[in-house]
C-alpha positions in Angstrom: 0.0 0.0 0.0 1.2 3.6 -0.8 0.0 7.1 0.6 1.0 10.3 -0.5 1.1 13.1 1.9 1.4 16.6 0.5 2.7 19.8 2.4 2.3 23.5 1.6 4.5 26.3 2.9 6.6 29.2 1.4 9.6 29.0 -0.7 12.9 28.6 1.4 16.5 28.4 0.9 17.7 24.7 0.6 18.4 23.3 3.9 21.3 20.7 3.9 19.5 18.8 6.4 16.2 18.5 4.6 16.3 14.9 4.2 16.6 14.5 7.8 13.6 16.6 8.2 11.4 14.2 6.5 12.9 11.4 8.8 11.9 13.3 11.8 8.6 13.6 10.8 8.0 10.0 9.9 9.6 9.1 13.5 7.1 11.9 15.0 4.2 10.0 13.2 5.1 6.5 14.6 5.7 7.7 18.1 2.6 9.5 18.2 0.6 6.5 17.3 2.5 3.8 19.2 5.4 4.3 21.6 6.2 0.3 21.3 6.1 0.2 17.5 8.3 3.5 17.5 11.0 2.0 20.0 10.7 -1.5 17.8 11.4 0.7 14.6 14.1 3.1 15.6 15.8 1.9 19.0 18.5 0.4 16.8 20.2 0.5 13.4 18.0 -1.8 11.3 16.2 -2.7 8.1 13.0 -0.6 8.2 9.8 -2.4 6.9 8.9 0.5 4.4 10.3 2.7 1.8 9.4 6.4 1.1 10.6 9.2 -1.4 10.5 12.9 -0.8 9.9 15.7 -3.1 11.2 19.0 -2.3 9.0 21.4 -4.9 9.5 22.9 -7.9 12.1 25.1 -6.8 14.6 22.4 -5.7 16.5 22.8 -8.7 17.2 26.3 -8.0 18.8 25.4 -4.3 15.4 26.4 -2.9 12.6 24.3 -1.3 8.8 24.4 -1.6 6.4 26.0 -2.0 4.8 22.3 -1.9 6.4 19.5 -0.5 5.3 15.9 -0.5 6.3 12.4 -0.2 5.3 8.9 -1.0 5.2 6.0 1.8 5.1 2.5 0.8 5.1 -0.9 2.8 3.7 -4.2 2.3 3.1 -4.7 6.1 -0.5 -3.4 6.8 0.2 -2.8 10.4 3.1 -0.4 9.5 0.6 1.3 7.0 -2.1 1.6 9.7 0.2 2.8 12.5 1.6 5.5 10.2 -1.7 6.5 9.2 -2.8 6.7 12.8 0.0 8.7 13.7 -0.9 11.2 11.2 -4.5 11.7 12.3 -3.3 12.1 15.9 -0.4 14.8 14.7 -3.4 16.7 12.8 -5.5 16.9 16.0 -2.4 18.2 18.0 -1.7 20.6 15.1 1.8 19.1 14.8 1.2 17.8 11.1 4.0 19.8 9.6 7.8 19.4 8.6 9.8 22.5 9.9 12.5 23.7 7.4 14.7 26.9 8.3 12.4 27.6 11.3 9.5 27.6 8.8 6.5 25.2 8.8 5.2 23.3 5.9 1.6 22.1 6.8 0.2 18.8 5.9 -2.8 19.5 3.4 -3.6 16.3 1.9 -3.2 12.5 2.5 -4.4 10.3 -0.3 -4.1 6.6 -0.7 -2.6 5.7 -4.1 -4.0 2.9 -6.3 -2.7 -0.6 -5.3 -0.3 -2.2 -8.3 0.1 -5.9 -8.0 2.9 -7.5 -10.3 2.0 -10.7 -11.9 4.8 -10.8 -14.4 8.3 -12.3 -14.3 9.5 -9.4 -16.2 9.0 -5.7 -15.2 10.3 -2.2 -16.2 10.7 -0.1 -13.5 11.5 3.5 -12.9 13.3 5.0 -9.6 11.2 7.7 -7.8 13.9 9.5 -6.5 17.3 7.7 -6.0 18.1 4.1 -5.3 21.1 3.0 -3.5 22.9 -0.4 -3.5 26.1 -1.3 -1.4 28.5 -4.1 -1.9 29.3 -6.0 1.5 32.5 -7.0 0.1 33.9 -3.7 -0.1 35.1 -1.3 2.8 32.3 1.4 3.7 34.9 4.0 3.4 35.6 2.8 0.0 33.1 5.3 -1.6 33.6 4.4 -5.0 33.2 0.4 -4.5 31.1 0.5 -1.6 28.3 2.2 -3.5 27.8 0.3 -6.6 26.2 1.6 -9.7 24.7 -0.5 -12.5 27.0 -0.1 -15.6 27.4 -2.3 -18.5 30.9 -3.1 -17.4 29.8 -4.4 -14.0 26.4 -5.9 -14.3 27.3 -9.4 -13.1 28.7 -8.1 -10.1 25.6 -5.7 -9.4 23.4 -8.5 -9.9 25.1 -10.7 -7.5 25.1 -8.0 -4.9 21.3 -7.0 -5.7 20.5 -10.8 -5.0 22.6 -10.9 -1.9 20.9 -7.5 -0.6 17.4 -8.7 -1.3 17.8 -12.1 0.2 19.2 -10.3 3.6 16.4 -7.9 3.6 13.6 -10.6 2.8 14.6 -12.7 5.6 14.6 -9.9 8.1 11.2 -8.6 7.0 9.3 -11.9 6.4 11.4 -14.0 8.7 12.0 -16.6 6.2 14.7 -17.4 3.7 14.7 -17.2 0.2 17.1 -17.5 -2.7 16.1 -14.7 -5.2 17.0 -15.2 -8.7 17.0 -11.6 -10.0 18.4 -10.1 -13.1 18.7 -6.4 -13.6 19.4 -5.2 -17.2 20.0 -1.8 -18.6 17.6 -0.4 -21.3 19.5 1.2 -24.3 17.4 4.2 -24.9 17.3 5.0 -20.9 20.7 5.5 -19.8 21.0 5.5 -15.8 22.1 8.6 -14.1 24.5 8.4 -11.1 23.7 10.9 -8.2 25.7 11.8 -5.2 23.7 13.1 -2.2 24.5 14.7 1.1 23.2 12.9 4.2 24.1 12.9 7.7 27.0 15.0 7.4 28.5 12.9 4.6 27.5 11.5 1.1 25.7 8.9 -0.5 26.0 7.7 -4.1 23.1 6.0 -6.2 21.4 6.1 -9.5 18.2 7.2 -11.0 16.2 6.1 -14.1 14.6 3.3 -16.2 15.6 -0.4 -16.1 14.3 -4.1 -16.6 14.1 -6.4 -13.8 13.5 -10.3 -14.1 12.5 -12.3 -11.2 9.7 -14.1 -9.5 6.4 -12.0 -9.1 7.0 -12.5 -5.3 10.2 -11.0 -5.1 9.4 -8.2 -7.5 6.5 -7.4 -5.5 8.4 -7.2 -2.2 10.9 -4.7 -3.9 8.0 -2.7 -5.0 6.4 -2.5 -1.4 9.7 -2.4 0.5 12.0 -0.6 -1.9 15.1 -1.3 -4.0 18.5 -1.6 -2.4 19.5 0.0 0.8 18.8 3.0 3.1 15.1 2.7 2.2 14.0 4.1 5.5 16.0 7.4 4.6 14.1 7.9 1.5 15.8 6.0 -1.1 14.9 3.1 -3.2 11.1 3.7 -4.1 9.9 2.2 -7.5 7.4 2.6 -10.0 6.1 0.1 -12.4 6.1 1.4 -15.9 5.4 -1.7 -17.8 4.7 -5.4 -17.0 6.3 -7.5 -20.1 
């Protein structure tokens, strides 16, 4: 399931901590709904059973934010969706339903339940919504170039191997059962992947945007659609949209 939250405010200068502001809002919503759920999700560094993508407004390319902000929140866990929804309702009742940036409030105006897409095919063309990130566990985290792996023609075999390993790990954590995902990521000739470097938590992360073909079982493809592609999905990376089922 997916929810879209839309906020309104004034155009502001870009805040280098803007992504962290969205994370704070998510935490505030979960904590308002359930202290137990909040502690379970955020008391330690772990895989989050959801993914979201923030949108910073039409002025973002000009180093400004607003006047309209939004984000799409997705999870295949109905309890997570329900808790988040209830938290938003409580925040509205408390008049705390806003994201604060540069001391200014962007107020929540709309919450929409987006149409539910189910994947039945083994071959799907996806589009990243925002940036997706994949890290290679065989590399050191301080090796920026190799830790963050970008899909390129020369390294697709390695990229697919890392992708399967990360999906296997994430699926076992979220679903509490083991699988051996047989996934294949293919670049599309007419839609080149764009590499992006993004500031986050006083550092930088490296990811990619664009269209790609992904082949695998419908169960795993739905899992990626619901919970996100790659890593750091709980920090606003990895949301996908289905363009076409082949």
